[in-house]
A tleap script that builds the chain and sets N, CA, C and O, in Angstrom:
source leaprc.protein.ff14SB
mol = sequence {
  NMET LYS PHE ARG LYS LEU LYS LYS LYS LEU
  ALA GLU TYR GLY ILE GLN TRP ASP PRO LYS
  ILE GLY LYS GLY SER HIE GLY ALA PHE VAL
  GLY LEU SER ARG ILE THR LYS THR ARG GLU
  THR TYR PRO LEU SER MET LYS GLN GLN GLU
  GLU VAL GLN SER LYS TYR ILE LYS PRO LEU
  ARG ARG ALA PHE GLU LEU LEU PRO GLU HIE
  ASP VAL SER ASP ASP ASP PHE PHE CSER
}
set mol.1.N position { -2.993 11.486 0.507 }
set mol.1.CA position { -4.142 10.630 0.356 }
set mol.1.C position { -4.563 10.158 1.753 }
set mol.1.O position { -3.718 9.817 2.581 }
set mol.2.N position { -5.831 10.143 1.997 }
set mol.2.CA position { -6.350 9.670 3.270 }
set mol.2.C position { -6.063 8.173 3.419 }
set mol.2.O position { -6.158 7.407 2.460 }
set mol.3.N position { -5.717 7.786 4.624 }
set mol.3.CA position { -5.373 6.395 4.902 }
set mol.3.C position { -6.534 5.462 4.560 }
set mol.3.O position { -6.333 4.398 3.975 }
set mol.4.N position { -7.725 5.864 4.923 }
set mol.4.CA position { -8.905 5.025 4.663 }
set mol.4.C position { -9.089 4.770 3.166 }
set mol.4.O position { -9.426 3.661 2.753 }
set mol.5.N position { -8.864 5.811 2.362 }
set mol.5.CA position { -9.001 5.672 0.913 }
set mol.5.C position { -7.900 4.770 0.354 }
set mol.5.O position { -8.160 3.942 -0.519 }
set mol.6.N position { -6.677 4.926 0.852 }
set mol.6.CA position { -5.564 4.086 0.407 }
set mol.6.C position { -5.829 2.626 0.760 }
set mol.6.O position { -5.589 1.733 -0.052 }
set mol.7.N position { -6.319 2.389 1.961 }
set mol.7.CA position { -6.618 1.027 2.404 }
set mol.7.C position { -7.683 0.382 1.514 }
set mol.7.O position { -7.580 -0.793 1.161 }
set mol.8.N position { -8.693 1.151 1.162 }
set mol.8.CA position { -9.770 0.658 0.296 }
set mol.8.C position { -9.256 0.374 -1.121 }
set mol.8.O position { -9.613 -0.637 -1.726 }
set mol.9.N position { -8.418 1.270 -1.640 }
set mol.9.CA position { -7.870 1.096 -2.983 }
set mol.9.C position { -6.973 -0.137 -3.044 }
set mol.9.O position { -7.052 -0.912 -3.996 }
set mol.10.N position { -6.117 -0.324 -2.031 }
set mol.10.CA position { -5.231 -1.487 -2.018 }
set mol.10.C position { -6.012 -2.784 -1.852 }
set mol.10.O position { -5.590 -3.827 -2.352 }
set mol.11.N position { -7.139 -2.732 -1.160 }
set mol.11.CA position { -7.976 -3.929 -1.002 }
set mol.11.C position { -8.491 -4.417 -2.355 }
set mol.11.O position { -8.712 -5.614 -2.541 }
set mol.12.N position { -8.682 -3.498 -3.294 }
set mol.12.CA position { -9.101 -3.881 -4.648 }
set mol.12.C position { -8.051 -4.759 -5.332 }
set mol.12.O position { -8.377 -5.540 -6.226 }
set mol.13.N position { -6.800 -4.630 -4.912 }
set mol.13.CA position { -5.708 -5.416 -5.475 }
set mol.13.C position { -5.321 -6.588 -4.563 }
set mol.13.O position { -4.297 -7.231 -4.791 }
set mol.14.N position { -6.120 -6.867 -3.547 }
set mol.14.CA position { -5.878 -7.993 -2.664 }
set mol.14.C position { -4.852 -7.730 -1.570 }
set mol.14.O position { -4.292 -8.669 -1.006 }
set mol.15.N position { -4.604 -6.461 -1.267 }
set mol.15.CA position { -3.623 -6.084 -0.250 }
set mol.15.C position { -4.387 -5.613 0.985 }
set mol.15.O position { -5.219 -4.709 0.903 }
set mol.16.N position { -4.102 -6.226 2.118 }
set mol.16.CA position { -4.838 -5.949 3.344 }
set mol.16.C position { -3.971 -5.241 4.375 }
set mol.16.O position { -2.749 -5.388 4.371 }
set mol.17.N position { -4.594 -4.481 5.247 }
set mol.17.CA position { -3.911 -3.800 6.349 }
set mol.17.C position { -3.927 -4.714 7.561 }
set mol.17.O position { -4.977 -5.235 7.938 }
set mol.18.N position { -2.760 -4.911 8.176 }
set mol.18.CA position { -2.655 -5.711 9.389 }
set mol.18.C position { -1.983 -4.873 10.475 }
set mol.18.O position { -0.770 -4.670 10.424 }
set mol.19.N position { -2.746 -4.381 11.457 }
set mol.19.CA position { -2.166 -3.526 12.497 }
set mol.19.C position { -1.279 -4.281 13.480 }
set mol.19.O position { -0.571 -3.655 14.268 }
set mol.20.N position { -1.303 -5.619 13.450 }
set mol.20.CA position { -0.515 -6.419 14.384 }
set mol.20.C position { 0.919 -6.640 13.914 }
set mol.20.O position { 1.780 -7.026 14.705 }
set mol.21.N position { 1.177 -6.399 12.644 }
set mol.21.CA position { 2.526 -6.570 12.111 }
set mol.21.C position { 3.297 -5.277 12.328 }
set mol.21.O position { 2.768 -4.189 12.102 }
set mol.22.N position { 4.518 -5.391 12.757 }
set mol.22.CA position { 5.349 -4.215 12.966 }
set mol.22.C position { 5.598 -3.969 14.439 }
set mol.22.O position { 4.892 -4.478 15.310 }
set mol.23.N position { 6.605 -3.185 14.685 }
set mol.23.CA position { 6.981 -2.873 16.065 }
set mol.23.C position { 6.272 -1.611 16.539 }
set mol.23.O position { 6.038 -0.684 15.764 }
set mol.24.N position { 5.941 -1.593 17.800 }
set mol.24.CA position { 5.390 -0.389 18.406 }
set mol.24.C position { 4.147 0.121 17.719 }
set mol.24.O position { 3.128 -0.568 17.658 }
set mol.25.N position { 4.236 1.324 17.206 }
set mol.25.CA position { 3.072 1.971 16.602 }
set mol.25.C position { 2.981 1.729 15.094 }
set mol.25.O position { 2.311 2.487 14.394 }
set mol.26.N position { 3.633 0.704 14.590 }
set mol.26.CA position { 3.592 0.402 13.164 }
set mol.26.C position { 2.616 -0.736 12.875 }
set mol.26.O position { 2.433 -1.645 13.685 }
set mol.27.N position { 2.008 -0.661 11.721 }
set mol.27.CA position { 1.218 -1.737 11.154 }
set mol.27.C position { 1.798 -1.971 9.771 }
set mol.27.O position { 2.809 -1.362 9.421 }
set mol.28.N position { 1.182 -2.839 8.973 }
set mol.28.CA position { 1.744 -3.093 7.644 }
set mol.28.C position { 0.662 -3.509 6.661 }
set mol.28.O position { -0.330 -4.140 7.028 }
set mol.29.N position { 0.875 -3.144 5.412 }
set mol.29.CA position { 0.077 -3.668 4.315 }
set mol.29.C position { 0.720 -4.980 3.898 }
set mol.29.O position { 1.940 -5.063 3.756 }
set mol.30.N position { -0.104 -6.005 3.701 }
set mol.30.CA position { 0.391 -7.332 3.371 }
set mol.30.C position { -0.399 -7.858 2.181 }
set mol.30.O position { -1.623 -7.740 2.134 }
set mol.31.N position { 0.311 -8.437 1.226 }
set mol.31.CA position { -0.353 -9.021 0.071 }
set mol.31.C position { 0.648 -9.546 -0.922 }
set mol.31.O position { 1.855 -9.508 -0.684 }
set mol.32.N position { 0.146 -10.036 -2.035 }
set mol.32.CA position { 0.994 -10.535 -3.108 }
set mol.32.C position { 1.228 -9.435 -4.130 }
set mol.32.O position { 0.325 -8.659 -4.443 }
set mol.33.N position { 2.448 -9.378 -4.647 }
set mol.33.CA position { 2.719 -8.427 -5.728 }
set mol.33.C position { 1.945 -8.888 -6.958 }
set mol.33.O position { 1.684 -10.081 -7.114 }
set mol.34.N position { 1.582 -7.968 -7.818 }
set mol.34.CA position { 0.700 -8.280 -8.947 }
set mol.34.C position { 1.317 -9.225 -9.959 }
set mol.34.O position { 0.641 -10.134 -10.441 }
set mol.35.N position { 2.587 -9.033 -10.294 }
set mol.35.CA position { 3.185 -9.787 -11.390 }
set mol.35.C position { 3.969 -10.998 -10.898 }
set mol.35.O position { 3.754 -12.111 -11.376 }
set mol.36.N position { 4.867 -10.792 -9.955 }
set mol.36.CA position { 5.722 -11.889 -9.497 }
set mol.36.C position { 5.048 -12.777 -8.470 }
set mol.36.O position { 5.546 -13.864 -8.178 }
set mol.37.N position { 3.914 -12.336 -7.908 }
set mol.37.CA position { 3.148 -13.105 -6.933 }
set mol.37.C position { 3.965 -13.487 -5.697 }
set mol.37.O position { 3.778 -14.564 -5.130 }
set mol.38.N position { 4.867 -12.603 -5.288 }
set mol.38.CA position { 5.612 -12.818 -4.060 }
set mol.38.C position { 4.917 -12.072 -2.930 }
set mol.38.O position { 4.303 -11.027 -3.150 }
set mol.39.N position { 5.017 -12.613 -1.720 }
set mol.39.CA position { 4.395 -11.975 -0.559 }
set mol.39.C position { 5.213 -10.753 -0.177 }
set mol.39.O position { 6.424 -10.843 0.026 }
set mol.40.N position { 4.550 -9.615 -0.081 }
set mol.40.CA position { 5.201 -8.360 0.270 }
set mol.40.C position { 4.578 -7.803 1.544 }
set mol.40.O position { 3.393 -8.001 1.814 }
set mol.41.N position { 5.390 -7.113 2.310 }
set mol.41.CA position { 4.934 -6.430 3.511 }
set mol.41.C position { 5.477 -5.010 3.472 }
set mol.41.O position { 6.672 -4.803 3.265 }
set mol.42.N position { 4.601 -4.034 3.671 }
set mol.42.CA position { 5.029 -2.638 3.659 }
set mol.42.C position { 4.579 -1.975 4.961 }
set mol.42.O position { 3.395 -1.680 5.125 }
set mol.43.N position { 5.529 -1.734 5.903 }
set mol.43.CA position { 5.157 -1.134 7.198 }
set mol.43.C position { 4.846 0.357 7.080 }
set mol.43.O position { 5.366 1.052 6.208 }
set mol.44.N position { 3.989 0.823 7.975 }
set mol.44.CA position { 3.594 2.222 8.002 }
set mol.44.C position { 3.334 2.607 9.452 }
set mol.44.O position { 2.675 1.869 10.185 }
set mol.45.N position { 3.845 3.751 9.864 }
set mol.45.CA position { 3.685 4.172 11.262 }
set mol.45.C position { 2.288 4.718 11.515 }
set mol.45.O position { 1.568 5.079 10.584 }
set mol.46.N position { 1.919 4.773 12.781 }
set mol.46.CA position { 0.610 5.307 13.170 }
set mol.46.C position { 0.473 6.775 12.776 }
set mol.46.O position { -0.635 7.241 12.512 }
set mol.47.N position { 1.575 7.500 12.734 }
set mol.47.CA position { 1.534 8.913 12.353 }
set mol.47.C position { 1.002 9.077 10.933 }
set mol.47.O position { 0.374 10.088 10.620 }
set mol.48.N position { 1.245 8.097 10.080 }
set mol.48.CA position { 0.805 8.173 8.689 }
set mol.48.C position { -0.597 7.612 8.486 }
set mol.48.O position { -1.108 7.630 7.367 }
set mol.49.N position { -1.222 7.121 9.537 }
set mol.49.CA position { -2.500 6.457 9.359 }
set mol.49.C position { -3.697 7.399 9.328 }
set mol.49.O position { -4.839 6.940 9.312 }
set mol.50.N position { -3.460 8.690 9.318 }
set mol.50.CA position { -4.523 9.669 9.118 }
set mol.50.C position { -4.453 10.170 7.672 }
set mol.50.O position { -5.414 10.047 6.912 }
set mol.51.N position { -3.324 10.723 7.315 }
set mol.51.CA position { -3.067 11.250 5.973 }
set mol.51.C position { -1.709 10.706 5.540 }
set mol.51.O position { -0.686 11.054 6.130 }
set mol.52.N position { -1.692 9.858 4.517 }
set mol.52.CA position { -0.454 9.234 4.070 }
set mol.52.C position { 0.250 10.177 3.105 }
set mol.52.O position { -0.328 10.586 2.099 }
set mol.53.N position { 1.493 10.521 3.409 }
set mol.53.CA position { 2.262 11.419 2.554 }
set mol.53.C position { 2.647 10.708 1.267 }
set mol.53.O position { 2.828 9.490 1.246 }
set mol.54.N position { 2.771 11.478 0.200 }
set mol.54.CA position { 3.074 10.907 -1.109 }
set mol.54.C position { 4.433 10.215 -1.144 }
set mol.54.O position { 4.636 9.312 -1.956 }
set mol.55.N position { 5.375 10.617 -0.280 }
set mol.55.CA position { 6.683 9.982 -0.288 }
set mol.55.C position { 6.611 8.528 0.198 }
set mol.55.O position { 7.566 7.775 0.008 }
set mol.56.N position { 5.503 8.121 0.819 }
set mol.56.CA position { 5.303 6.738 1.238 }
set mol.56.C position { 4.485 5.938 0.228 }
set mol.56.O position { 4.566 4.710 0.191 }
set mol.57.N position { 3.714 6.623 -0.578 }
set mol.57.CA position { 2.826 5.922 -1.514 }
set mol.57.C position { 3.594 5.313 -2.681 }
set mol.57.O position { 3.314 4.175 -3.062 }
set mol.58.N position { 4.551 6.032 -3.261 }
set mol.58.CA position { 5.266 5.492 -4.417 }
set mol.58.C position { 6.060 4.227 -4.074 }
set mol.58.O position { 5.980 3.260 -4.832 }
set mol.59.N position { 6.825 4.179 -2.969 }
set mol.59.CA position { 7.505 2.921 -2.640 }
set mol.59.C position { 6.523 1.778 -2.340 }
set mol.59.O position { 6.809 0.616 -2.628 }
set mol.60.N position { 5.375 2.117 -1.765 }
set mol.60.CA position { 4.358 1.107 -1.524 }
set mol.60.C position { 3.851 0.543 -2.843 }
set mol.60.O position { 3.716 -0.671 -2.994 }
set mol.61.N position { 3.573 1.423 -3.792 }
set mol.61.CA position { 3.119 0.980 -5.114 }
set mol.61.C position { 4.203 0.166 -5.818 }
set mol.61.O position { 3.899 -0.810 -6.505 }
set mol.62.N position { 5.455 0.558 -5.651 }
set mol.62.CA position { 6.563 -0.175 -6.251 }
set mol.62.C position { 6.661 -1.582 -5.653 }
set mol.62.O position { 6.851 -2.553 -6.386 }
set mol.63.N position { 6.533 -1.697 -4.338 }
set mol.63.CA position { 6.637 -2.987 -3.659 }
set mol.63.C position { 5.560 -3.966 -4.134 }
set mol.63.O position { 5.824 -5.158 -4.292 }
set mol.64.N position { 4.364 -3.463 -4.356 }
set mol.64.CA position { 3.258 -4.325 -4.771 }
set mol.64.C position { 3.031 -4.311 -6.288 }
set mol.64.O position { 2.026 -4.833 -6.769 }
set mol.65.N position { 3.954 -3.720 -7.032 }
set mol.65.CA position { 3.916 -3.659 -8.499 }
set mol.65.C position { 2.619 -3.021 -8.996 }
set mol.65.O position { 1.881 -3.609 -9.786 }
set mol.66.N position { 2.363 -1.812 -8.516 }
set mol.66.CA position { 1.168 -1.058 -8.895 }
set mol.66.C position { 1.531 0.259 -9.566 }
set mol.66.O position { 0.842 1.259 -9.365 }
set mol.67.N position { 2.597 0.278 -10.357 }
set mol.67.CA position { 3.057 1.480 -11.051 }
set mol.67.C position { 2.659 1.428 -12.522 }
set mol.67.O position { 2.242 0.378 -13.011 }
set mol.68.N position { 2.782 2.553 -13.235 }
set mol.68.CA position { 2.426 2.558 -14.658 }
set mol.68.C position { 3.176 1.512 -15.489 }
set mol.68.O position { 2.611 0.966 -16.437 }
set mol.69.N position { 4.439 1.224 -15.151 }
set mol.69.CA position { 5.154 0.197 -15.912 }
set mol.69.C position { 4.616 -1.214 -15.645 }
set mol.69.O position { 4.986 -2.164 -16.336 }
set mol.70.N position { 3.746 -1.345 -14.647 }
set mol.70.CA position { 3.086 -2.617 -14.353 }
set mol.70.C position { 1.616 -2.568 -14.788 }
set mol.70.O position { 0.805 -3.373 -14.330 }
set mol.71.N position { 1.282 -1.633 -15.663 }
set mol.71.CA position { -0.061 -1.466 -16.227 }
set mol.71.C position { -1.110 -0.991 -15.216 }
set mol.71.O position { -2.289 -1.318 -15.352 }
set mol.72.N position { -0.694 -0.229 -14.214 }
set mol.72.CA position { -1.641 0.416 -13.305 }
set mol.72.C position { -1.322 1.920 -13.379 }
set mol.72.O position { -0.368 2.399 -12.766 }
set mol.73.N position { -2.133 2.638 -14.135 }
set mol.73.CA position { -1.858 4.063 -14.329 }
set mol.73.C position { -2.121 4.849 -13.050 }
set mol.73.O position { -2.851 4.397 -12.167 }
set mol.74.N position { -1.524 6.018 -12.964 }
set mol.74.CA position { -1.742 6.898 -11.815 }
set mol.74.C position { -3.221 7.260 -11.689 }
set mol.74.O position { -3.761 7.330 -10.585 }
set mol.75.N position { -3.869 7.487 -12.830 }
set mol.75.CA position { -5.302 7.823 -12.812 }
set mol.75.C position { -6.127 6.690 -12.234 }
set mol.75.O position { -7.042 6.929 -11.445 }
set mol.76.N position { -5.813 5.446 -12.619 }
set mol.76.CA position { -6.538 4.292 -12.091 }
set mol.76.C position { -6.314 4.153 -10.586 }
set mol.76.O position { -7.247 3.854 -9.840 }
set mol.77.N position { -5.080 4.370 -10.145 }
set mol.77.CA position { -4.786 4.172 -8.739 }
set mol.77.C position { -5.367 5.273 -7.865 }
set mol.77.O position { -5.901 4.988 -6.794 }
set mol.78.N position { -5.274 6.514 -8.296 }
set mol.78.CA position { -5.712 7.633 -7.466 }
set mol.78.C position { -7.164 8.034 -7.656 }
set mol.78.O position { -7.639 8.947 -6.982 }
set mol.79.N position { -7.876 7.378 -8.553 }
set mol.79.CA position { -9.295 7.731 -8.766 }
set mol.79.C position { -10.197 7.063 -7.764 }
set mol.79.O position { -11.412 7.255 -7.804 }
savepdb mol mol.pdb
quit
C-alpha cells in the first residue's frame, strides 16, 4: 500500500503521522486506539514511507484496533 494512501486512511480514524517522533530516519503514527482509547505510537522507517509492506500494516492495525475483530473489515480498511 502506498504510504500516502495509508496516511490518509489512518487519518479517517484520527491517527496522524508525526515525522519528528522516532530515532534517525523513523517517524511514527500517533493516535488513540479505537476501543480502549489508549495512546498508541507505531514507528515506521523512511524506507517504508514510499510503499509500506504488508508485514508492517497488520501490526499497525492491531496496535490501533483496526482489525476485523474490532469491526473494521479488510474491505473497509483497504478500499
